[in-house]
C-alpha positions in Angstrom: -10.9 3.0 -10.4 -9.3 3.1 -13.2 -7.9 -0.5 -14.6 -4.4 0.5 -15.3 -2.2 -1.8 -16.9 1.7 -2.6 -15.9 3.1 -2.4 -19.2 7.4 -1.5 -17.5 8.4 -2.4 -14.6 11.7 -1.0 -12.4 12.2 -1.4 -8.4 9.8 0.3 -6.7 9.0 1.8 -10.4 5.5 0.9 -11.9 4.6 2.3 -15.4 1.3 2.0 -16.5 -1.0 3.0 -19.3 -4.9 4.3 -19.0 -6.2 5.3 -22.3 -2.9 5.8 -23.7 -1.9 8.0 -21.3 1.7 6.9 -19.2 1.4 6.7 -15.5 4.9 6.1 -13.1 4.1 4.9 -9.9 6.6 3.8 -6.9 5.4 1.4 -4.7 6.1 -1.3 -2.9 4.4 -4.3 -2.3 4.3 -7.0 0.2 3.2 -11.1 -0.7 1.8 -9.8 -3.6 4.8 -10.0 -7.0 3.2 -7.9 -9.5 4.8 -7.4 -13.0 4.5 -6.4 -16.2 1.0 -7.1 -17.7 -0.5 -7.7 -14.8 -3.4 -4.7 -13.6 -3.3 -3.0 -11.3 -7.0 -1.0 -10.2 -6.0 2.9 -8.5 -9.0 5.4 -6.9 -8.3 9.0 -9.2 -6.8 10.7 -5.4 -3.2 8.4 -6.4 -2.9 9.3 -10.0 -2.4 12.4 -8.2 -0.6 12.0 -5.9 3.8 12.0 -6.2 4.3 10.1 -3.6 5.6 6.3 -2.8 3.3 4.0 -1.7 3.2 0.9 0.1 0.7 -1.9 -0.2 0.1 -5.3 1.5 -2.6 -7.8 2.8 -5.8 -6.1 4.4 -6.1 -5.8 8.2 -9.5 -5.9 9.3 -9.4 -1.6 10.0 -9.1 -0.6 6.0 -11.4 0.9 3.7 -12.4 1.6 0.7 -10.0 4.3 0.0 -7.4 2.2 1.3 -7.5 -0.5 -0.7 -6.6 -1.4 -4.3 -7.2 -3.9 -6.3 -4.6 -6.6 -8.3 -5.9 -8.6 -11.6 -3.1 -10.9 -12.1 -3.6 -14.1 -14.4 -7.0 -13.6 -14.0 -6.8 -13.7 -10.1 -8.1 -11.0 -8.0 -5.9 -9.7 -4.8 -7.5 -7.3 -2.5 -4.3 -4.8 -1.2 -4.6 -2.0 1.1 -2.6 1.2 1.9 0.1 0.8 4.1 2.3 4.3 3.8 1.7 7.0 1.5 
């Protein structure tokens, strides 16, 4: 997983920075307010996908491929992919 910093947020469009490159991802989060300055850990596959994503609380049938990690105020939050 890559540690990506949220550098800009416009609605569901997040501009994420990793090693000097910026990626724009359309992501909807349930139950978590992700803001500029937070970190999102994404797997390599998601970086290459162009669709919209929806993430929310983990359900018991989640797999590691379906999960991302958010770091907000030194707190780690694991979310499961619902759509995308």
